[in-house]
Structure formats: C-alpha cells, structure tokens
C-alpha positions as YAML, in Angstrom:
chain: A
units: angstrom
residues:
- id: 1
  name: MET
  ca: [24.48, -0.12, 14.60]
- id: 2
  name: GLU
  ca: [25.43, -1.05, 10.97]
- id: 3
  name: GLN
  ca: [23.58, 0.74, 8.19]
- id: 4
  name: GLN
  ca: [22.45, -2.34, 6.62]
- id: 5
  name: LYS
  ca: [20.98, -3.72, 9.73]
- id: 6
  name: LEU
  ca: [19.14, -0.20, 10.48]
- id: 7
  name: GLU
  ca: [17.69, -0.23, 6.92]
- id: 8
  name: LYS
  ca: [16.69, -3.75, 7.30]
- id: 9
  name: ILE
  ca: [14.56, -2.90, 10.51]
- id: 10
  name: PHE
  ca: [13.26, 0.13, 8.93]
- id: 11
  name: ASN
  ca: [11.82, -2.00, 6.03]
- id: 12
  name: ARG
  ca: [10.40, -4.48, 8.47]
- id: 13
  name: ILE
  ca: [8.71, -1.64, 10.38]
- id: 14
  name: ARG
  ca: [7.20, -0.29, 6.99]
- id: 15
  name: GLU
  ca: [6.22, -3.71, 5.99]
- id: 16
  name: GLY
  ca: [4.22, -3.88, 9.33]
- id: 17
  name: ASP
  ca: [6.07, -6.63, 10.94]
- id: 18
  name: VAL
  ca: [4.34, -6.81, 14.44]
- id: 19
  name: ARG
  ca: [7.07, -8.71, 16.21]
- id: 20
  name: VAL
  ca: [9.95, -6.20, 15.15]
- id: 21
  name: VAL
  ca: [7.76, -3.18, 16.11]
- id: 22
  name: SER
  ca: [6.69, -4.72, 19.38]
- id: 23
  name: ARG
  ca: [10.40, -5.54, 20.24]
- id: 24
  name: LEU
  ca: [11.70, -2.09, 19.21]
- id: 25
  name: ILE
  ca: [9.07, -0.51, 21.67]
- id: 26
  name: ARG
  ca: [10.09, -2.83, 24.23]
- id: 27
  name: ASN
  ca: [13.64, -1.80, 23.81]
- id: 28
  name: LEU
  ca: [12.72, 1.78, 23.91]
- id: 29
  name: GLU
  ca: [10.83, 1.44, 27.20]
- id: 30
  name: ASP
  ca: [14.06, -0.40, 28.66]
- id: 31
  name: GLY
  ca: [16.36, 2.28, 27.19]
- id: 32
  name: ILE
  ca: [18.45, 0.40, 24.98]
- id: 33
  name: PRO
  ca: [20.78, 2.37, 23.00]
- id: 34
  name: GLU
  ca: [20.32, 0.58, 19.73]
- id: 35
  name: ALA
  ca: [16.65, 1.33, 19.88]
- id: 36
  name: LYS
  ca: [17.47, 4.99, 19.84]
- id: 37
  name: GLU
  ca: [19.72, 4.54, 16.90]
- id: 38
  name: VAL
  ca: [16.49, 3.04, 15.01]
- id: 39
  name: ILE
  ca: [14.39, 6.22, 15.81]
- id: 40
  name: LYS
  ca: [17.43, 8.17, 14.44]
- id: 41
  name: TYR
  ca: [17.19, 6.39, 11.25]
- id: 42
  name: ILE
  ca: [13.41, 6.17, 10.77]
- id: 43
  name: TYR
  ca: [12.53, 9.73, 11.99]
- id: 44
  name: PRO
  ca: [12.88, 11.57, 8.42]
- id: 45
  name: HIS
  ca: [10.11, 9.21, 7.42]
- id: 46
  name: THR
  ca: [7.57, 10.05, 10.13]
- id: 47
  name: GLY
  ca: [4.86, 12.84, 10.03]
- id: 48
  name: HIS
  ca: [2.01, 11.02, 8.17]
- id: 49
  name: ALA
  ca: [-0.39, 9.82, 10.94]
- id: 50
  name: ARG
  ca: [-2.72, 11.82, 13.03]
- id: 51
  name: VAL
  ca: [-2.38, 11.33, 16.62]
- id: 52
  name: VAL
  ca: [-5.31, 11.40, 18.98]
- id: 53
  name: GLY
  ca: [-5.00, 11.50, 22.59]
- id: 54
  name: ILE
  ca: [-7.86, 10.19, 25.10]
- id: 55
  name: THR
  ca: [-7.32, 11.34, 28.52]
- id: 56
  name: GLY
  ca: [-9.51, 11.73, 31.81]
- id: 57
  name: ALA
  ca: [-9.90, 10.38, 35.21]
- id: 58
  name: PRO
  ca: [-9.47, 6.79, 36.09]
- id: 59
  name: GLY
  ca: [-12.72, 4.84, 35.38]
- id: 60
  name: ALA
  ca: [-14.14, 7.60, 32.95]
- id: 61
  name: GLY
  ca: [-14.47, 4.82, 30.11]
- id: 62
  name: LYS
  ca: [-11.46, 5.86, 28.09]
- id: 63
  name: SER
  ca: [-10.55, 2.24, 27.01]
- id: 64
  name: THR
  ca: [-14.27, 1.44, 26.12]
- id: 65
  name: ILE
  ca: [-14.36, 4.67, 23.92]
- id: 66
  name: THR
  ca: [-10.90, 3.77, 22.53]
- id: 67
  name: ASP
  ca: [-12.16, 0.21, 21.43]
- id: 68
  name: PHE
  ca: [-15.31, 1.57, 19.76]
- id: 69
  name: LEU
  ca: [-13.16, 4.28, 18.13]
- id: 70
  name: ILE
  ca: [-11.03, 1.60, 16.31]
- id: 71
  name: SER
  ca: [-14.06, -0.07, 14.85]
- id: 72
  name: SER
  ca: [-15.10, 3.38, 13.68]
- id: 73
  name: TYR
  ca: [-12.07, 4.16, 11.93]
- id: 74
  name: ARG
  ca: [-11.80, 0.72, 10.50]
- id: 75
  name: LYS
  ca: [-15.32, 1.37, 8.96]
- id: 76
  name: GLN
  ca: [-13.68, 4.22, 7.19]
- id: 77
  name: GLY
  ca: [-10.93, 2.14, 5.88]
- id: 78
  name: LYS
  ca: [-8.36, 3.78, 8.14]
- id: 79
  name: THR
  ca: [-5.49, 1.84, 9.84]
- id: 80
  name: VAL
  ca: [-5.03, 2.41, 13.59]
- id: 81
  name: GLY
  ca: [-2.28, 2.15, 16.26]
- id: 82
  name: VAL
  ca: [-3.17, 2.23, 19.95]
- id: 83
  name: LEU
  ca: [-0.88, 3.22, 22.68]
- id: 84
  name: ALA
  ca: [-2.38, 2.46, 26.15]
- id: 85
  name: VAL
  ca: [-0.11, 3.73, 28.88]
- id: 86
  name: ASP
  ca: [-0.50, 1.39, 32.03]
- id: 87
  name: PRO
  ca: [0.51, 3.06, 35.47]
- id: 88
  name: THR
  ca: [2.83, 0.26, 36.55]
- id: 89
  name: SER
  ca: [3.60, -2.27, 33.80]
- id: 90
  name: PRO
  ca: [1.91, -3.97, 30.84]
- id: 91
  name: PHE
  ca: [2.49, -7.30, 32.32]
- id: 92
  name: THR
  ca: [1.45, -6.95, 36.00]
- id: 93
  name: GLY
  ca: [-2.01, -8.27, 35.47]
- id: 94
  name: GLY
  ca: [-3.67, -4.99, 36.47]
- id: 95
  name: ALA
  ca: [-6.50, -3.08, 35.22]
- id: 96
  name: LEU
  ca: [-5.24, -2.36, 31.71]
- id: 97
  name: LEU
  ca: [-4.93, -5.77, 30.97]
- id: 98
  name: GLY
  ca: [-8.57, -6.15, 31.55]
- id: 99
  name: ASP
  ca: [-9.09, -3.07, 29.32]
- id: 100
  name: ARG
  ca: [-7.10, -4.69, 26.62]
- id: 101
  name: VAL
  ca: [-9.02, -7.83, 26.57]
- id: 102
  name: ARG
  ca: [-11.94, -5.79, 25.39]
- id: 103
  name: MET
  ca: [-9.94, -4.66, 22.43]
- id: 104
  name: GLN
  ca: [-9.03, -8.28, 21.48]
- id: 105
  name: ASP
  ca: [-11.71, -8.39, 18.83]
- id: 106
  name: HIS
  ca: [-9.14, -6.45, 16.92]
- id: 107
  name: ALA
  ca: [-6.35, -8.56, 17.41]
- id: 108
  name: GLY
  ca: [-6.63, -10.64, 14.35]
- id: 109
  name: ASP
  ca: [-6.96, -7.29, 12.40]
- id: 110
  name: SER
  ca: [-3.56, -6.39, 10.46]
- id: 111
  name: GLY
  ca: [-4.78, -2.86, 10.26]
- id: 112
  name: VAL
  ca: [-4.77, -2.37, 13.97]
- id: 113
  name: PHE
  ca: [-1.82, -2.56, 16.37]
- id: 114
  name: ILE
  ca: [-2.39, -2.31, 20.11]
- id: 115
  name: ARG
  ca: [0.46, -1.77, 22.49]
- id: 116
  name: SER
  ca: [0.60, -0.97, 26.25]
- id: 117
  name: LEU
  ca: [3.41, 1.14, 27.74]
- id: 118
  name: ALA
  ca: [4.47, 1.37, 31.47]
- id: 119
  name: THR
  ca: [4.78, 4.96, 32.86]
- id: 120
  name: ARG
  ca: [7.65, 3.76, 35.08]
- id: 121
  name: GLY
  ca: [7.18, 6.92, 37.19]
- id: 122
  name: ALA
  ca: [6.73, 9.26, 34.31]
- id: 123
  name: LEU
  ca: [4.81, 12.45, 35.06]
- id: 124
  name: GLY
  ca: [1.62, 13.64, 33.20]
- id: 125
  name: GLY
  ca: [0.05, 10.16, 32.88]
- id: 126
  name: LEU
  ca: [2.39, 9.25, 29.98]
- id: 127
  name: SER
  ca: [5.10, 6.82, 29.44]
- id: 128
  name: ALA
  ca: [8.61, 8.08, 28.52]
- id: 129
  name: ALA
  ca: [8.72, 6.02, 25.48]
- id: 130
  name: VAL
  ca: [5.48, 7.25, 23.89]
- id: 131
  name: GLU
  ca: [7.08, 9.90, 21.91]
- id: 132
  name: ASP
  ca: [9.33, 7.33, 20.04]
- id: 133
  name: ALA
  ca: [6.57, 4.70, 19.94]
- id: 134
  name: ILE
  ca: [4.45, 7.21, 18.02]
- id: 135
  name: HIS
  ca: [7.20, 7.46, 15.32]
- id: 136
  name: VAL
  ca: [7.45, 3.74, 15.17]
- id: 137
  name: LEU
  ca: [3.53, 3.49, 14.45]
- id: 138
  name: ASP
  ca: [3.73, 6.44, 11.96]
- id: 139
  name: VAL
  ca: [6.31, 4.57, 9.88]
- id: 140
  name: MET
  ca: [4.56, 1.31, 10.32]
- id: 141
  name: GLY
  ca: [1.83, 3.03, 8.20]
- id: 142
  name: LYS
  ca: [-1.02, 3.77, 10.71]
- id: 143
  name: ASP
  ca: [-3.35, 6.44, 9.59]
- id: 144
  name: VAL
  ca: [-4.44, 7.26, 13.15]
- id: 145
  name: ILE
  ca: [-2.71, 6.74, 16.25]
- id: 146
  name: ILE
  ca: [-4.74, 6.77, 19.61]
- id: 147
  name: VAL
  ca: [-2.84, 7.67, 22.73]
- id: 148
  name: GLU
  ca: [-4.82, 6.52, 25.85]
- id: 149
  name: THR
  ca: [-3.43, 8.01, 28.96]
- id: 150
  name: VAL
  ca: [-3.13, 6.36, 32.41]
- id: 151
  name: GLY
  ca: [-5.80, 8.67, 33.83]
- id: 152
  name: THR
  ca: [-4.41, 10.73, 36.78]
- id: 153
  name: GLY
  ca: [-6.57, 13.98, 36.19]
- id: 154
  name: GLN
  ca: [-5.24, 17.21, 35.53]
- id: 155
  name: SER
  ca: [-1.36, 16.15, 35.50]
- id: 156
  name: GLU
  ca: [-2.25, 14.62, 32.20]
- id: 157
  name: VAL
  ca: [-1.67, 18.00, 30.30]
- id: 158
  name: ASP
  ca: [1.40, 16.20, 28.90]
- id: 159
  name: ILE
  ca: [-0.72, 14.65, 26.22]
- id: 160
  name: MET
  ca: [-1.06, 18.06, 24.62]
- id: 161
  name: ASN
  ca: [2.69, 17.85, 23.53]
- id: 162
  name: ASN
  ca: [2.05, 14.44, 21.91]
- id: 163
  name: ALA
  ca: [-1.22, 14.65, 20.04]
- id: 164
  name: HIS
  ca: [-2.86, 16.80, 17.34]
- id: 165
  name: THR
  ca: [-6.39, 16.27, 18.69]
- id: 166
  name: ILE
  ca: [-7.02, 15.72, 22.41]
- id: 167
  name: VAL
  ca: [-10.20, 14.26, 23.76]
- id: 168
  name: VAL
  ca: [-10.99, 14.93, 27.45]
- id: 169
  name: VAL
  ca: [-13.57, 12.16, 29.05]
- id: 170
  name: LEU
  ca: [-15.64, 13.15, 31.68]
- id: 171
  name: THR
  ca: [-18.29, 11.12, 33.80]
- id: 172
  name: PRO
  ca: [-21.27, 12.30, 35.89]
- id: 173
  name: GLY
  ca: [-20.90, 11.54, 39.55]
- id: 174
  name: MET
  ca: [-17.00, 11.43, 39.63]
- id: 175
  name: GLY
  ca: [-16.42, 14.97, 40.67]
- id: 176
  name: ASP
  ca: [-15.77, 15.90, 37.03]
- id: 177
  name: ASP
  ca: [-18.25, 18.74, 37.49]
- id: 178
  name: VAL
  ca: [-15.64, 20.33, 39.70]
- id: 179
  name: GLN
  ca: [-12.55, 19.41, 37.91]
- id: 180
  name: THR
  ca: [-13.82, 21.21, 34.59]
- id: 181
  name: ILE
  ca: [-13.68, 24.67, 36.26]
- id: 182
  name: LYS
  ca: [-10.13, 24.14, 37.42]
- id: 183
  name: ALA
  ca: [-6.98, 25.18, 35.09]
- id: 184
  name: GLY
  ca: [-5.31, 22.48, 33.16]
- id: 185
  name: ILE
  ca: [-8.18, 20.37, 31.81]
- id: 186
  name: MET
  ca: [-10.09, 23.19, 29.99]
- id: 187
  name: GLU
  ca: [-6.83, 24.43, 28.24]
- id: 188
  name: ILE
  ca: [-6.07, 21.17, 26.84]
- id: 189
  name: ALA
  ca: [-9.19, 19.66, 25.46]
- id: 190
  name: ASP
  ca: [-10.20, 20.02, 21.72]
- id: 191
  name: ILE
  ca: [-13.30, 17.95, 22.35]
- id: 192
  name: PHE
  ca: [-15.15, 16.92, 25.49]
- id: 193
  name: VAL
  ca: [-16.82, 13.79, 26.03]
- id: 194
  name: ILE
  ca: [-19.55, 13.17, 28.67]
- id: 195
  name: ASN
  ca: [-19.74, 9.49, 29.14]
- id: 196
  name: LYS
  ca: [-22.33, 7.47, 30.66]
- id: 197
  name: GLY
  ca: [-24.60, 10.42, 29.53]
- id: 198
  name: ASP
  ca: [-27.71, 8.77, 30.43]
- id: 199
  name: GLN
  ca: [-26.81, 8.79, 34.18]
- id: 200
  name: PRO
  ca: [-27.87, 11.07, 36.78]
- id: 201
  name: ASN
  ca: [-26.03, 14.55, 37.16]
- id: 202
  name: ALA
  ca: [-25.20, 14.14, 33.24]
- id: 203
  name: ALA
  ca: [-27.31, 17.45, 32.50]
- id: 204
  name: LYS
  ca: [-25.56, 19.24, 35.37]
- id: 205
  name: LEU
  ca: [-22.16, 18.23, 34.03]
- id: 206
  name: TYR
  ca: [-23.13, 19.42, 30.69]
- id: 207
  name: MET
  ca: [-24.43, 22.69, 31.75]
- id: 208
  name: ASP
  ca: [-21.35, 23.19, 33.99]
- id: 209
  name: LEU
  ca: [-19.08, 22.36, 31.16]
- id: 210
  name: MET
  ca: [-21.00, 24.89, 28.76]
- id: 211
  name: ARG
  ca: [-20.83, 27.59, 31.63]
- id: 212
  name: ALA
  ca: [-16.90, 26.97, 31.84]
- id: 213
  name: LEU
  ca: [-16.54, 27.37, 28.07]
- id: 214
  name: ASP
  ca: [-18.38, 30.44, 27.91]
- id: 215
  name: MET
  ca: [-16.15, 31.96, 30.57]
- id: 216
  name: MET
  ca: [-13.10, 31.22, 28.58]
- id: 217
  name: GLN
  ca: [-11.65, 34.47, 26.91]
- id: 218
  name: GLU
  ca: [-10.49, 32.87, 23.60]
- id: 219
  name: PHE
  ca: [-9.88, 29.47, 21.71]
- id: 220
  name: PRO
  ca: [-6.91, 28.74, 19.53]
- id: 221
  name: GLY
  ca: [-7.58, 29.64, 16.11]
- id: 222
  name: GLY
  ca: [-11.36, 30.06, 16.91]
- id: 223
  name: TRP
  ca: [-12.10, 26.39, 17.66]
- id: 224
  name: LYS
  ca: [-14.31, 26.06, 20.51]
- id: 225
  name: PRO
  ca: [-14.53, 22.51, 21.96]
- id: 226
  name: PRO
  ca: [-17.55, 20.65, 21.15]
- id: 227
  name: ILE
  ca: [-19.32, 18.48, 23.83]
- id: 228
  name: VAL
  ca: [-20.16, 14.91, 22.62]
- id: 229
  name: LYS
  ca: [-22.61, 12.89, 24.79]
- id: 230
  name: LEU
  ca: [-22.30, 9.15, 24.81]
- id: 231
  name: GLY
  ca: [-24.86, 6.69, 26.21]
- id: 232
  name: ASN
  ca: [-24.41, 3.38, 27.75]
- id: 233
  name: THR
  ca: [-22.79, 0.15, 26.10]
- id: 234
  name: ALA
  ca: [-25.57, -1.74, 27.19]
- id: 235
  name: ASN
  ca: [-27.01, -0.65, 23.81]
- id: 236
  name: PRO
  ca: [-24.20, -1.35, 21.48]
- id: 237
  name: ILE
  ca: [-25.43, -0.36, 18.34]
- id: 238
  name: LYS
  ca: [-26.73, 3.32, 19.56]
- id: 239
  name: PHE
  ca: [-23.42, 3.54, 21.48]
- id: 240
  name: ALA
  ca: [-21.51, 2.81, 18.21]
- id: 241
  name: GLU
  ca: [-23.63, 5.57, 16.18]
- id: 242
  name: GLU
  ca: [-22.43, 8.04, 19.08]
- id: 243
  name: ILE
  ca: [-18.93, 7.05, 18.80]
- id: 244
  name: ASP
  ca: [-19.10, 7.69, 14.83]
- id: 245
  name: GLU
  ca: [-20.24, 11.16, 15.62]
- id: 246
  name: LEU
  ca: [-17.22, 11.56, 18.10]
- id: 247
  name: ARG
  ca: [-15.20, 10.19, 15.30]
- id: 248
  name: LYS
  ca: [-16.37, 12.72, 12.80]
- id: 249
  name: LYS
  ca: [-15.69, 15.74, 15.30]
- id: 250
  name: ILE
  ca: [-12.18, 14.57, 15.58]
- id: 251
  name: ASP
  ca: [-11.96, 14.43, 11.80]
- id: 252
  name: GLU
  ca: [-13.59, 17.97, 11.80]
- id: 253
  name: HIS
  ca: [-10.80, 19.11, 14.25]
- id: 254
  name: LEU
  ca: [-7.90, 17.65, 12.30]
- id: 255
  name: LYS
  ca: [-9.15, 19.26, 9.10]
- id: 256
  name: PHE
  ca: [-9.47, 22.66, 11.15]
- id: 257
  name: LEU
  ca: [-6.00, 22.48, 12.18]
- id: 258
  name: GLU
  ca: [-4.70, 22.08, 8.75]
- id: 259
  name: ASP
  ca: [-7.08, 24.84, 7.26]
- id: 260
  name: LYS
  ca: [-6.17, 27.38, 9.87]
- id: 261
  name: LYS
  ca: [-2.44, 26.35, 9.58]
- id: 262
  name: ILE
  ca: [-2.38, 25.44, 13.32]
- id: 263
  name: PHE
  ca: [-1.32, 21.92, 12.45]
- id: 264
  name: GLU
  ca: [2.11, 23.34, 11.89]
- id: 265
  name: GLN
  ca: [2.27, 25.34, 15.15]
- id: 266
  name: ARG
  ca: [1.44, 21.96, 17.02]
- id: 267
  name: GLU
  ca: [4.10, 20.20, 15.24]
- id: 268
  name: LYS
  ca: [6.65, 22.94, 16.24]
- id: 269
  name: ARG
  ca: [5.26, 22.51, 20.00]
- id: 270
  name: LYS
  ca: [5.57, 18.87, 19.86]
- id: 271
  name: ALA
  ca: [9.34, 19.16, 18.55]
- id: 272
  name: ARG
  ca: [10.54, 21.65, 21.10]
- id: 273
  name: VAL
  ca: [9.10, 19.17, 23.84]
- id: 274
  name: GLN
  ca: [10.86, 16.30, 22.13]
- id: 275
  name: LEU
  ca: [14.13, 18.34, 21.92]
- id: 276
  name: ILE
  ca: [13.95, 19.21, 25.64]
- id: 277
  name: ASN
  ca: [13.23, 15.50, 26.75]
- id: 278
  name: ALA
  ca: [15.93, 14.36, 24.47]
- id: 279
  name: ILE
  ca: [18.34, 16.67, 26.43]
- id: 280
  name: GLU
  ca: [17.30, 15.50, 29.58]
- id: 281
  name: SER
  ca: [17.75, 12.22, 28.50]
- id: 282
  name: GLN
  ca: [21.31, 12.65, 27.12]
- id: 283
  name: VAL
  ca: [22.67, 15.32, 29.29]
- id: 284
  name: LEU
  ca: [20.77, 15.32, 32.83]
- id: 285
  name: LEU
  ca: [19.96, 11.63, 33.38]
- id: 286
  name: PRO
  ca: [23.76, 10.44, 32.75]
- id: 287
  name: ILE
  ca: [24.98, 13.38, 35.28]
- id: 288
  name: ILE
  ca: [22.47, 12.17, 37.83]
- id: 289
  name: ASP
  ca: [23.55, 8.60, 37.17]
- id: 290
  name: SER
  ca: [27.08, 9.40, 37.52]
- id: 291
  name: LEU
  ca: [26.58, 11.14, 40.96]
- id: 292
  name: GLU
  ca: [24.35, 8.21, 42.23]
- id: 293
  name: LYS
  ca: [27.07, 5.74, 41.34]
- id: 294
  name: ASN
  ca: [30.12, 7.43, 42.95]
- id: 295
  name: GLY
  ca: [27.86, 8.12, 45.98]
- id: 296
  name: ARG
  ca: [27.74, 11.96, 45.84]
- id: 297
  name: LEU
  ca: [24.30, 12.06, 45.08]
- id: 298
  name: GLN
  ca: [23.36, 10.57, 48.45]
- id: 299
  name: ASN
  ca: [25.80, 12.66, 50.29]
- id: 300
  name: MET
  ca: [24.27, 15.84, 48.84]
- id: 301
  name: VAL
  ca: [20.70, 14.85, 49.56]
- id: 302
  name: GLU
  ca: [21.75, 14.10, 53.36]
- id: 303
  name: LYS
  ca: [23.26, 17.67, 53.59]
- id: 304
  name: ILE
  ca: [20.38, 19.30, 52.04]
- id: 305
  name: ALA
  ca: [18.10, 17.39, 54.31]
- id: 306
  name: ASN
  ca: [20.07, 18.35, 57.34]
- id: 307
  name: LYS
  ca: [20.03, 22.10, 56.29]
- id: 308
  name: GLN
  ca: [23.73, 22.20, 55.84]
- id: 309
  name: VAL
  ca: [23.80, 23.22, 52.37]
- id: 310
  name: SER
  ca: [20.90, 24.30, 49.97]
- id: 311
  name: ALA
  ca: [20.08, 22.50, 46.72]
- id: 312
  name: HIS
  ca: [20.90, 25.76, 44.75]
- id: 313
  name: GLU
  ca: [24.60, 25.51, 45.94]
- id: 314
  name: PHE
  ca: [24.78, 21.96, 45.11]
- id: 315
  name: ALA
  ca: [23.19, 22.76, 41.63]
- id: 316
  name: GLU
  ca: [25.90, 25.39, 40.94]
- id: 317
  name: GLU
  ca: [28.54, 23.05, 42.18]
- id: 318
  name: ILE
  ca: [27.26, 20.39, 39.62]
- id: 319
  name: LYS
  ca: [26.88, 22.91, 36.79]
- id: 320
  name: ASN
  ca: [30.48, 24.02, 37.33]
- id: 321
  name: MET
  ca: [31.69, 20.28, 37.44]
- id: 322
  name: PHE
  ca: [30.01, 19.01, 33.98]
- id: 323
  name: CYS
  ca: [29.36, 22.21, 32.17]
- id: 324
  name: ARG
  ca: [32.78, 24.04, 32.19]
- id: 325
  name: LYS
  ca: [33.05, 26.93, 29.72]
- id: 326
  name: LYS
  ca: [35.86, 26.85, 27.36]
- id: 327
  name: GLN
  ca: [38.44, 29.48, 27.74]
...
C-alpha cells in the first residue's frame, strides 16, 4: 500500500472516523493483507490506552456490567472503546446482538465506539483480530478499551495477554463456587465481581472466593484481588453506584501497575504473545494452507488415523521441507 494512502487512513483513524475504523477492523477479521499494512504503519503511535478485560462464564452479566462501565467512565470524561467478542459472528442475530442492543444508549456518543468481533474458532474466548483491533482503538484516541470475552469459563485465560486489568465476573448458582477453586481463573483475575449479589448463595460464593484467595501463596507485586459485589439492575441507580466502585477499583489497579513498575512487565508479556501470534500467522498458517491445497495434509491425516505414521514423523518431514538450514 502506498505511503500516502497509509498516512491518509492513519489520519482518519486519529480523527475518529467510525466508518474507516469499522472497515479496518472488518478487514482485519477477514485477514486482508492491506489491513496488516495499516497496523504496521500505526503501531508506533499506540500504547496510550488502558485495556480492561471482562471475562467469566456465559450468562454472568458481562455485557450489562460493560454497559454500565461505559457510563461510569464517560462521567469521568474518559473516552471508551468496546470490543465484544461473539462466539459465532457479529451478524448472526445471536445473543451478542441482544447484548449490544442494551448498549445502544451510547450509540450517539462520539466518545464511545462499540464493535463486535467473531472468534471464528479462536481459542481462549478471544477473536484472532482482537490484538490489532485494540491497536486501532488506541490510535483512535480511546482512553479505556474494554474487551468483553465470549464466555467459555477457564479457557479464557487468553485475555491476560491482551489486557492490563482483568475483571472476572462470577454469579451465584452457576457453579462458580467450584470454578474459583480450579486453576486458571484464580491466576488471571485482578478484580473479582460477584454479580447478582442479592441472590441466594451469594454469601457462600463470597466466602469460597475469600478462602481460595487466602490459600494462594503470593500475588504479583503484592496486589490481592478485591471482591466487588453488584446487586440487581432492577434498581439501576444503586447498581450504577456499585459500578462506580468497580471502576474505582479498576483505576486503582492501573495506578498500582504503574507505581510498582509492573505495567512494563505486562506490556512485555503482551508483546511476546503478539510476536508468537504473528509468527504463527506469517509462517505456520501459510505452510498448513500449502499442504491443504496440494492434498498432502489430508493424506498425512489419513495415515496418522490409520496408525501408519506418527504425527511426529510428519512434523519432522514438514520441518525439513520448509525450514532447510543454510549450508
């Protein structure tokens, strides 16, 4: 792509052109090479936004919390970008579109940008395009970027590689009292939220969570995840006040990261994952695509299934085929 065209797109993104940003994110999802060229160009101008991950099991209330968080940040004069990850497609008419309807109160606010992304089979409850979409919203000038994951329980640890602060949402009566004890969820949370805290078993969930935290040997930098209780949206004024408390805890954690010099460590962790993902995209996927097109991949699969050749043998053959060492 020509330098002049890249600069024009960059300027339009910085000006907050919603159509240009939406088109670019869609092209990133579709894997269009020109979109990656834009990311390369704008990347040196990223690193200003603070990224908050909202994760938890399906039905925990992540979208409602995100909706109220937007309002809380806007009251503080902060601009907000939201990337809501859909398990299928942003255009299927599934549950996420229903969630997004609840966010339509913000649709006319130029300080808010909301976009849904499809996982398209990506693991960890995240879309493969999330990393680059975060960069785009960063350059767009959003102060806070909220990434709401698809909601697949403990496989969602991927969010730790994309967010500075991770909020794990739990709900009484959904088996979360068991989930909190398992490995994975405890390690990624910076803040726990007990949603629908007025429901039966909420007190038990709180105590189980406190016990699980007490059993942990150490916390990164000394930050012990606080537990924030939220009530019911049937009382929106009180719920909004509780969300304000959650937002204050998020801000407190972000300040903690900066004061303790942990922020830089998280940025390096994010950079490492971005590099590995880029290598996979640029090196591994083209090799698999090549094998798929010439029929060799299917042939290998059949031989592995028939116990004729092990996967390790084929992997070594592929390595020798595509990664020849220079003499």
